[in-house]
All heavy atoms as an XYZ file, in Angstrom:
782
protein
N     318.675    204.109    269.818
C     317.777    204.921    269.031
C     316.555    205.255    269.881
O     315.982    204.390    270.512
C     317.359    204.125    267.789
C     316.985    205.004    266.653
S     316.432    204.185    265.145
C     317.438    202.795    264.947
N     316.153    206.504    269.912
C     315.022    206.892    270.727
C     313.753    206.942    269.881
O     313.792    207.189    268.684
C     315.280    208.242    271.380
O     315.467    209.220    270.397
N     312.643    206.697    270.537
C     311.369    206.693    269.841
C     310.831    208.117    269.759
O     311.322    209.032    270.404
C     310.360    205.811    270.582
O     310.123    206.388    271.871
C     310.879    204.394    270.747
N     309.776    208.262    268.964
C     309.164    209.585    268.806
C     308.621    210.090    270.138
O     308.756    211.273    270.459
C     308.063    209.520    267.757
N     308.023    209.208    270.911
C     307.460    209.652    272.186
C     308.567    210.074    273.156
O     308.390    211.015    273.928
C     306.580    208.563    272.807
O     307.336    207.400    273.069
N     309.715    209.409    273.097
C     310.839    209.818    273.939
C     311.365    211.189    273.512
O     311.710    212.015    274.355
C     311.959    208.784    273.881
C     311.626    207.486    274.580
C     312.669    206.408    274.345
O     313.482    206.533    273.408
O     312.667    205.422    275.099
N     311.408    211.431    272.203
C     311.861    212.727    271.701
C     310.883    213.826    272.104
O     311.296    214.917    272.490
C     312.012    212.688    270.177
C     313.180    211.869    269.711
C     313.272    211.843    268.214
C     314.417    210.965    267.755
N     314.502    210.889    266.293
N     309.591    213.528    272.013
C     308.582    214.512    272.415
C     308.713    214.813    273.898
O     308.681    215.975    274.313
C     307.161    214.010    272.067
C     306.956    213.998    270.552
C     306.095    214.873    272.735
C     305.698    213.308    270.112
N     308.863    213.771    274.707
C     308.992    213.965    276.150
C     310.249    214.767    276.476
O     310.219    215.658    277.330
C     309.021    212.618    276.869
N     311.341    214.487    275.784
C     312.586    215.209    276.015
C     312.438    216.681    275.636
O     312.882    217.569    276.368
C     313.720    214.573    275.218
O     314.905    215.317    275.357
N     311.801    216.928    274.491
C     311.597    218.315    274.059
C     310.697    219.055    275.036
O     310.935    220.222    275.355
C     310.997    218.339    272.655
N     309.685    218.359    275.529
C     308.772    218.987    276.490
C     309.513    219.313    277.788
O     309.336    220.387    278.353
C     307.587    218.072    276.773
C     306.552    218.709    277.679
C     305.335    217.837    277.866
O     305.230    216.757    277.315
N     304.408    218.311    278.663
N     310.352    218.398    278.261
C     311.129    218.657    279.476
C     312.067    219.845    279.284
O     312.195    220.693    280.180
C     311.927    217.417    279.859
C     311.091    216.281    280.407
C     311.908    215.011    280.612
O     313.155    215.068    280.570
O     311.287    213.957    280.814
N     312.719    219.904    278.123
C     313.627    221.018    277.841
C     312.867    222.340    277.817
O     313.329    223.340    278.371
C     314.345    220.811    276.503
C     315.339    219.671    276.531
O     315.685    219.212    277.643
O     315.760    219.234    275.444
N     311.711    222.329    277.185
C     310.910    223.549    277.112
C     310.426    223.963    278.494
O     310.470    225.146    278.844
C     309.722    223.346    276.170
C     308.843    224.560    275.944
C     309.652    225.717    275.357
C     307.684    224.211    275.034
N     309.983    222.996    279.292
C     309.531    223.319    280.641
C     310.680    223.865    281.489
O     310.488    224.780    282.293
C     308.890    222.101    281.293
C     307.521    221.779    280.736
C     306.866    220.584    281.392
O     307.399    220.066    282.387
O     305.802    220.174    280.906
N     311.871    223.326    281.306
C     313.044    223.834    282.024
C     313.338    225.273    281.618
O     313.589    226.129    282.464
C     314.270    222.951    281.749
C     315.533    223.423    282.432
C     315.463    223.311    283.934
O     314.920    222.363    284.463
N     315.988    224.304    284.626
N     313.281    225.533    280.323
C     313.529    226.883    279.825
C     312.497    227.863    280.376
O     312.849    228.943    280.855
C     313.498    226.890    278.294
C     313.658    228.248    277.619
C     315.029    228.839    277.919
C     313.447    228.116    276.132
N     311.232    227.472    280.333
C     310.182    228.346    280.851
C     310.339    228.529    282.355
O     310.149    229.628    282.878
C     308.788    227.787    280.491
C     307.692    228.539    281.208
C     308.569    227.863    278.986
N     310.702    227.473    283.056
C     310.934    227.586    284.496
C     312.057    228.562    284.809
O     311.941    229.380    285.740
N     313.124    228.471    284.039
C     314.237    229.415    284.234
C     313.790    230.848    283.960
O     314.123    231.764    284.715
C     315.407    229.062    283.305
C     316.080    227.751    283.683
O     315.830    227.246    284.808
O     316.844    227.230    282.847
N     313.031    231.025    282.891
C     312.540    232.351    282.556
C     311.596    232.883    283.626
O     311.682    234.042    284.028
C     311.842    232.322    281.191
C     311.376    233.660    280.628
C     312.524    234.650    280.548
C     310.756    233.455    279.262
N     310.715    232.033    284.118
C     309.798    232.443    285.185
C     310.585    232.808    286.449
O     310.216    233.733    287.164
C     308.787    231.348    285.495
C     307.698    231.249    284.435
C     306.585    230.325    284.853
N     305.880    230.794    286.031
C     304.934    231.725    286.056
N     304.599    232.317    284.944
N     304.330    232.051    287.177
N     311.656    232.067    286.712
C     312.492    232.391    287.860
C     313.090    233.781    287.734
O     313.143    234.538    288.710
N     313.524    234.114    286.519
C     314.068    235.456    286.298
C     312.986    236.525    286.446
O     313.236    237.612    286.965
C     314.678    235.557    284.896
C     315.971    234.791    284.661
C     316.343    234.825    283.187
C     317.094    235.368    285.503
N     311.781    236.196    285.986
C     310.693    237.170    286.025
C     309.995    237.224    287.376
O     309.140    238.065    287.600
C     309.667    236.845    284.937
C     310.155    236.947    283.500
C     309.068    236.479    282.551
C     310.583    238.363    283.172
N     310.345    236.341    288.300
C     309.659    236.267    289.584
C     310.158    237.287    290.590
O     309.653    237.343    291.706
C     309.803    234.864    290.172
N     311.076    238.063    290.189
C     311.621    239.065    291.096
C     310.506    239.977    291.599
O     309.681    240.456    290.829
C     312.684    239.891    290.374
O     313.064    240.990    291.161
N     310.486    240.211    292.896
C     309.471    241.079    293.503
C     309.564    242.499    292.965
O     308.584    243.223    292.924
C     309.607    241.082    295.033
C     309.337    239.743    295.658
C     307.894    239.337    295.446
C     307.654    237.973    296.065
N     306.390    237.409    295.656
N     310.748    242.895    292.546
C     310.925    244.238    291.989
C     310.150    244.410    290.685
O     309.801    245.523    290.310
C     312.410    244.519    291.720
C     313.230    244.526    293.000
O     312.641    244.803    294.069
O     314.438    244.254    292.930
N     309.892    243.278    289.996
C     309.225    243.346    288.698
C     307.703    243.219    288.795
O     307.008    243.356    287.793
C     309.764    242.243    287.774
C     311.255    242.312    287.465
C     311.671    241.109    286.633
C     311.593    243.600    286.744
N     307.179    242.940    289.996
C     305.735    242.744    290.154
C     304.923    243.975    289.771
O     303.775    243.856    289.347
C     305.391    242.353    291.591
C     305.674    240.890    291.872
O     305.897    240.143    290.890
O     305.669    240.504    293.052
N     305.499    245.126    289.887
C     304.756    246.346    289.586
C     304.716    246.654    288.092
O     303.979    247.535    287.660
C     305.370    247.525    290.333
O     306.704    247.715    289.905
N     305.476    245.919    287.279
C     305.531    246.182    285.839
C     304.421    245.383    285.144
O     304.441    244.148    285.159
C     306.915    245.803    285.267
C     306.987    246.087    283.781
C     308.023    246.523    286.024
N     303.447    246.053    284.535
C     302.332    245.336    283.893
C     302.785    244.404    282.764
O     302.202    243.343    282.557
C     301.443    246.446    283.337
C     301.898    247.712    283.967
C     303.281    247.493    284.463
N     303.823    244.782    282.064
C     304.316    243.948    280.963
C     304.823    242.593    281.473
O     304.687    241.575    280.805
C     305.433    244.662    280.186
C     304.972    245.854    279.376
C     304.846    247.140    280.188
O     305.251    247.167    281.381
O     304.320    248.123    279.642
N     305.404    242.600    282.659
C     305.908    241.355    283.244
C     304.732    240.439    283.591
O     304.774    239.240    283.335
C     306.779    241.631    284.489
C     308.021    242.442    284.105
C     307.160    240.337    285.181
C     308.935    241.742    283.117
N     303.671    241.009    284.145
C     302.485    240.198    284.446
C     301.900    239.608    283.163
O     301.514    238.439    283.123
C     301.435    241.037    285.188
C     301.793    241.299    286.646
C     300.612    241.835    287.436
N     300.030    243.038    286.858
C     300.348    244.278    287.201
N     301.260    244.495    288.135
N     299.767    245.314    286.627
N     301.863    240.422    282.107
C     301.347    239.930    280.818
C     302.248    238.821    280.269
O     301.768    237.819    279.744
C     301.255    241.068    279.814
C     300.158    242.059    280.104
C     300.197    243.243    279.147
O     301.224    243.531    278.529
N     299.055    243.931    279.044
N     303.549    239.004    280.403
C     304.500    237.995    279.921
C     304.339    236.688    280.691
O     304.353    235.607    280.103
C     305.931    238.517    280.045
C     307.035    237.595    279.526
C     306.800    237.232    278.073
C     308.387    238.265    279.703
N     304.155    236.768    282.007
C     303.924    235.563    282.807
C     302.670    234.829    282.342
O     302.652    233.615    282.205
C     303.800    235.920    284.282
C     305.096    236.284    284.942
C     304.862    236.648    286.393
N     306.093    237.123    287.003
C     306.127    237.982    287.998
N     305.017    238.471    288.507
N     307.282    238.358    288.502
N     301.598    235.580    282.083
C     300.352    234.954    281.628
C     300.547    234.302    280.266
O     300.078    233.191    280.035
C     299.234    235.991    281.568
C     297.941    235.386    281.044
C     296.739    236.114    281.501
C     295.447    235.556    280.970
N     295.382    234.187    280.608
N     301.237    234.984    279.358
C     301.489    234.401    278.035
C     302.323    233.129    278.153
O     302.089    232.165    277.430
C     302.179    235.423    277.135
C     301.206    236.479    276.642
C     301.750    237.462    275.636
N     302.975    237.138    274.968
C     303.916    238.026    274.685
N     303.789    239.286    275.039
N     305.004    237.654    274.047
N     303.303    233.129    279.048
C     304.109    231.924    279.264
C     303.249    230.769    279.759
O     303.371    229.638    279.281
C     305.230    232.195    280.274
C     306.462    232.910    279.764
C     307.368    233.271    280.928
C     307.195    232.048    278.768
N     302.380    231.051    280.713
C     301.502    230.009    281.238
C     300.576    229.470    280.149
O     300.401    228.257    280.008
C     300.672    230.534    282.416
C     301.507    230.775    283.657
O     302.601    230.194    283.759
O     301.047    231.554    284.526
N     300.002    230.378    279.367
C     299.110    229.961    278.285
C     299.864    229.143    277.238
O     299.366    228.123    276.745
C     298.459    231.180    277.622
C     297.488    231.895    278.537
O     297.094    231.318    279.581
O     297.126    233.052    278.216
N     301.067    229.574    276.911
C     301.872    228.857    275.910
C     302.258    227.468    276.398
O     302.226    226.505    275.632
C     303.133    229.653    275.567
O     302.790    230.866    274.956
N     302.619    227.355    277.665
C     302.979    226.045    278.212
C     301.778    225.096    278.168
O     301.917    223.924    277.848
C     303.498    226.169    279.644
C     304.936    226.600    279.731
S     306.062    225.548    278.804
C     305.833    223.994    279.625
N     300.611    225.605    278.480
C     299.408    224.782    278.415
C     299.186    224.293    276.983
O     298.923    223.107    276.755
C     298.187    225.571    278.906
C     296.908    224.799    278.793
C     296.585    223.819    279.730
C     296.032    225.025    277.741
C     295.422    223.091    279.624
C     294.862    224.298    277.623
C     294.553    223.338    278.563
O     293.404    222.605    278.437
N     299.333    225.186    276.014
C     299.148    224.822    274.606
C     300.175    223.789    274.166
O     299.838    222.811    273.482
C     299.260    226.088    273.725
O     298.274    227.027    274.152
C     299.050    225.763    272.270
N     301.420    223.974    274.561
C     302.476    223.026    274.181
C     302.211    221.654    274.792
O     302.345    220.625    274.131
C     303.863    223.566    274.605
C     304.921    222.492    274.520
C     304.239    224.752    273.747
N     301.814    221.624    276.058
C     301.510    220.340    276.709
C     300.371    219.630    275.985
O     300.439    218.430    275.729
C     301.138    220.561    278.168
C     302.301    220.779    279.075
C     301.871    220.798    280.544
N     302.957    221.218    281.391
C     302.990    222.339    282.079
N     301.969    223.160    282.057
N     304.034    222.641    282.820
N     299.320    220.374    275.660
C     298.177    219.777    274.963
C     298.588    219.253    273.586
O     298.172    218.165    273.179
C     297.041    220.796    274.828
C     296.369    221.122    276.136
C     295.724    219.902    276.771
O     294.984    219.185    276.076
O     295.970    219.659    277.964
N     299.415    220.003    272.885
C     299.889    219.569    271.569
C     300.730    218.302    271.673
O     300.610    217.394    270.852
C     300.711    220.671    270.903
O     299.908    221.788    270.639
N     301.585    218.235    272.673
C     302.429    217.056    272.866
C     301.573    215.833    273.194
O     301.824    214.739    272.678
C     303.447    217.298    273.974
N     300.572    216.012    274.013
C     299.684    214.899    274.357
C     298.936    214.423    273.113
O     298.836    213.226    272.852
C     298.703    215.310    275.483
C     297.577    214.310    275.633
C     299.460    215.465    276.788
N     298.416    215.376    272.337
C     297.695    214.993    271.112
C     298.616    214.277    270.135
O     298.226    213.290    269.511
C     297.074    216.221    270.459
C     295.778    216.659    271.104
C     295.019    217.657    270.249
N     295.777    218.851    269.921
C     295.866    219.926    270.693
N     295.238    219.965    271.840
N     296.587    220.964    270.307
N     299.858    214.748    269.988
C     300.812    214.108    269.073
C     301.134    212.688    269.524
O     301.197    211.764    268.710
C     302.090    214.940    268.974
N     301.317    212.495    270.821
C     301.607    211.157    271.344
C     300.410    210.235    271.155
O     300.567    209.062    270.789
C     301.988    211.239    272.817
N     299.205    210.747    271.379
C     298.009    209.931    271.187
C     297.843    209.550    269.715
O     297.486    208.414    269.407
C     296.767    210.677    271.685
C     296.697    210.789    273.188
C     295.582    211.708    273.656
O     295.095    212.551    272.914
N     295.178    211.544    274.923
N     298.094    210.478    268.821
C     297.974    210.196    267.389
C     299.010    209.157    266.951
O     298.708    208.256    266.178
C     298.140    211.490    266.580
C     298.034    211.302    265.091
C     296.676    210.810    264.617
O     295.670    211.014    265.323
O     296.628    210.200    263.538
N     300.237    209.278    267.454
C     301.274    208.303    267.112
C     300.895    206.916    267.622
O     301.074    205.913    266.915
C     302.617    208.735    267.691
N     300.358    206.838    268.828
C     299.932    205.550    269.378
C     298.790    204.974    268.561
O     298.763    203.766    268.259
C     299.512    205.711    270.840
N     297.851    205.819    268.162
C     296.730    205.353    267.348
C     297.227    204.808    266.011
O     296.797    203.741    265.561
C     295.720    206.487    267.118
C     294.648    206.109    266.135
C     293.591    205.293    266.516
C     294.706    206.544    264.817
C     292.614    204.918    265.614
C     293.742    206.178    263.903
C     292.692    205.372    264.303
O     291.742    204.997    263.386
N     298.138    205.527    265.362
C     298.659    205.086    264.071
C     299.426    203.768    264.194
O     299.333    202.903    263.327
C     299.541    206.167    263.454
C     298.746    207.356    262.962
C     299.622    208.455    262.397
O     300.848    208.387    262.443
N     299.004    209.497    261.872
N     300.179    203.601    265.273
C     300.910    202.346    265.481
C     299.940    201.190    265.684
O     300.128    200.104    265.123
C     301.841    202.481    266.685
N     298.896    201.419    266.481
C     297.893    200.370    266.694
C     297.171    200.038    265.404
O     296.886    198.874    265.127
C     296.888    200.815    267.763
C     297.445    200.798    269.161
C     296.415    201.289    270.166
C     297.017    201.408    271.544
N     296.070    201.965    272.519
N     296.858    201.053    264.616
C     296.165    200.830    263.345
C     297.053    200.031    262.383
O     296.580    199.114    261.708
C     295.759    202.167    262.727
C     294.944    202.050    261.474
C     293.581    201.398    261.672
O     293.091    201.316    262.809
O     293.004    200.937    260.673
N     298.336    200.356    262.327
C     299.260    199.615    261.464
C     299.367    198.158    261.910
O     299.389    197.243    261.080
C     300.636    200.277    261.471
N     299.416    197.933    263.216
C     299.474    196.564    263.733
C     298.185    195.805    263.409
O     298.218    194.626    263.046
C     299.710    196.579    265.243
N     297.047    196.492    263.504
C     295.763    195.853    263.189
C     295.701    195.475    261.714
O     295.298    194.364    261.361
C     294.604    196.788    263.536
C     293.225    196.137    263.377
C     292.101    197.146    263.478
N     292.141    198.161    262.438
C     291.776    197.961    261.160
N     291.367    196.771    260.772
N     291.841    198.941    260.280
N     296.145    196.366    260.844
C     296.136    196.092    259.407
C     297.065    194.919    259.085
O     296.712    194.017    258.312
C     296.535    197.347    258.613
C     296.821    197.024    257.157
C     295.434    198.401    258.716
N     298.252    194.909    259.686
C     299.198    193.805    259.459
C     298.625    192.487    259.969
O     298.750    191.445    259.306
C     300.528    194.105    260.144
N     297.979    192.516    261.122
C     297.365    191.316    261.681
C     296.251    190.805    260.770
O     296.160    189.595    260.500
C     296.831    191.607    263.085
C     296.299    190.369    263.759
O     296.908    189.310    263.702
N     295.153    190.501    264.412
N     295.405    191.711    260.302
C     294.332    191.300    259.390
C     294.891    190.710    258.107
O     294.380    189.706    257.599
C     293.417    192.484    259.065
C     292.534    192.869    260.228
O     292.386    192.113    261.184
N     291.961    194.059    260.165
N     295.937    191.322    257.568
C     296.543    190.810    256.343
C     297.122    189.417    256.575
O     296.952    188.521    255.751
C     297.638    191.755    255.841
C     298.259    191.282    254.551
C     297.605    191.466    253.356
C     299.490    190.626    254.549
C     298.156    191.022    252.168
C     300.055    190.179    253.367
C     299.377    190.379    252.174
O     299.919    189.917    251.009
N     297.796    189.230    257.707
C     298.386    187.912    258.008
C     297.304    186.849    258.154
O     297.506    185.700    257.745
C     299.221    187.996    259.284
N     296.150    187.219    258.705
C     295.062    186.259    258.835
C     294.340    186.018    257.512
O     293.892    184.908    257.231
C     294.051    186.725    259.895
C     294.519    186.484    261.282
N     295.231    187.428    261.987
C     294.405    185.405    262.097
C     295.528    186.938    263.178
N     295.045    185.719    263.269
N     294.239    187.050    256.676
C     293.561    186.914    255.384
C     294.442    186.231    254.341
O     293.935    185.554    253.449
C     293.136    188.288    254.852
C     292.051    188.924    255.695
O     291.412    188.206    256.498
O     291.850    190.153    255.563
N     295.735    186.412    254.413
C     296.687    185.888    253.420
C     297.816    185.111    254.101
O     298.990    185.450    253.949
C     297.276    187.048    252.610
C     296.269    187.927    251.924
C     295.636    187.273    250.719
O     296.213    186.297    250.201
O     294.563    187.736    250.303
N     297.508    184.025    254.821
C     298.574    183.335    255.556
C     299.643    182.726    254.647
O     300.817    182.703    255.015
C     297.832    182.254    256.344
C     296.552    182.055    255.623
C     296.224    183.380    255.000
N     299.259    182.258    253.476
C     300.252    181.640    252.598
C     301.197    182.672    252.012
O     302.382    182.396    251.820
C     299.569    180.838    251.489
C     298.924    179.616    252.070
C     297.591    179.391    252.209
C     299.586    178.491    252.627
N     297.382    178.183    252.818
C     298.593    177.598    253.089
C     300.917    178.135    252.795
C     298.903    176.394    253.692
C     301.215    176.925    253.383
C     300.213    176.069    253.835
N     300.709    183.843    251.734
C     301.601    184.900    251.233
C     302.605    185.299    252.317
O     303.782    185.514    252.030
C     300.806    186.126    250.807
C     300.146    185.970    249.482
C     299.588    187.280    249.012
N     298.953    187.091    247.723
C     298.519    188.062    246.976
N     298.647    189.306    247.387
N     297.960    187.820    245.824
N     302.125    185.426    253.557
C     303.015    185.794    254.653
C     304.051    184.690    254.870
O     305.248    184.967    255.034
C     302.208    186.059    255.944
C     303.129    186.270    257.135
C     301.296    187.267    255.758
N     303.603    183.447    254.852
C     304.531    182.320    255.031
C     305.533    182.268    253.879
O     306.729    182.018    254.094
C     303.753    181.016    255.136
N     305.080    182.514    252.656
C     305.979    182.511    251.493
C     307.006    183.631    251.598
O     308.190    183.427    251.295
C     305.176    182.679    250.200
O     304.273    181.612    250.051
N     306.560    184.811    252.017
C     307.484    185.930    252.163
C     308.512    185.631    253.254
O     309.706    185.911    253.088
C     306.718    187.211    252.491
N     308.062    185.056    254.363
C     308.986    184.697    255.440
C     309.986    183.654    254.960
O     311.182    183.726    255.279
C     308.216    184.186    256.656
N     309.516    182.676    254.193
C     310.400    181.647    253.640
C     311.423    182.269    252.698
O     312.611    181.939    252.756
C     309.579    180.575    252.913
C     310.382    179.452    252.265
C     311.097    178.639    253.332
C     309.466    178.572    251.432
N     310.976    183.192    251.852
C     311.888    183.847    250.910
C     312.948    184.667    251.649
O     314.133    184.614    251.301
C     311.095    184.739    249.957
N     312.540    185.406    252.660
C     313.496    186.198    253.431
C     314.480    185.278    254.150
O     315.689    185.528    254.173
C     312.767    187.132    254.428
C     313.742    187.760    255.400
C     311.997    188.210    253.670
N     313.974    184.201    254.728
C     314.847    183.237    255.408
C     315.848    182.609    254.454
O     317.018    182.436    254.794
N     315.382    182.244    253.257
C     316.288    181.660    252.260
C     317.352    182.671    251.842
O     318.527    182.321    251.690
C     315.475    181.196    251.051
N     316.948    183.936    251.657
C     317.900    184.966    251.273
C     318.943    185.183    252.349
O     320.158    185.246    252.067
C     317.169    186.278    250.983
C     318.043    187.466    250.610
C     318.805    187.186    249.323
C     317.204    188.721    250.487
N     318.515    185.258    253.593
C     319.457    185.428    254.707
C     320.387    184.216    254.803
O     321.601    184.353    254.980
C     318.703    185.645    256.037
C     319.645    185.553    257.237
C     317.995    186.994    256.015
N     319.823    183.011    254.649
C     320.655    181.808    254.671
C     321.673    181.796    253.549
O     322.841    181.431    253.758
N     321.254    182.207    252.364
C     322.172    182.271    251.227
C     323.300    183.253    251.470
O     324.465    182.962    251.221
C     321.388    182.646    249.962
C     322.239    182.862    248.760
C     322.797    181.784    248.081
C     322.494    184.149    248.288
C     323.604    181.982    246.962
C     323.295    184.355    247.186
C     323.851    183.268    246.509
N     322.919    184.434    251.998
C     323.943    185.451    252.265
C     324.916    185.014    253.361
O     326.121    185.271    253.266
C     323.284    186.771    252.642
C     322.515    187.472    251.524
C     321.784    188.700    252.065
C     323.439    187.869    250.377
N     324.411    184.339    254.395
C     325.284    183.865    255.451
C     326.189    182.729    254.973
O     327.330    182.598    255.415
C     324.467    183.415    256.667
C     323.779    184.543    257.458
C     322.899    183.950    258.548
C     324.813    185.476    258.038
N     325.673    181.904    254.062
C     326.473    180.782    253.539
C     327.623    181.283    252.685
O     328.666    180.646    252.632
C     325.569    179.847    252.743
N     327.458    182.421    252.042
C     328.521    182.973    251.185
C     329.678    183.525    251.979
O     330.777    183.662    251.466
C     327.951    184.060    250.291
C     327.013    183.484    249.248
C     326.595    184.479    248.248
N     327.774    184.928    247.499
C     327.801    185.961    246.707
N     326.723    186.693    246.565
N     328.880    186.299    246.053
N     329.444    183.866    253.254
C     330.504    184.437    254.079
C     331.443    183.339    254.381
O     332.442    183.119    254.633
C     329.945    185.003    255.374
C     329.174    186.262    255.099
C     328.633    186.788    256.369
N     329.176    188.126    256.547
C     329.055    188.814    257.628
N     328.469    188.324    258.675
N     329.528    190.026    257.715
């Protein structure tokens, strides 16, 4: 199973490959005189910059949310140790019961 950051990185690589292929097609010297091609190249560059920035922001936000969830869980475990221990005991008993039935 891949993580969200791996999926983002994979999508970014695929997009960069696609843009690279497109730029390769548009890099023909015969097309340099066409103003629309120059505009298209600039739009591609601008779009790639925007996509990279969005991917970085998404990865940073995901990391922040994971850290925040871990902090909240840690605080809860420290504030309510008996509840956490009771829940762990209950889960362990349930797993033991289910394994004993097999």
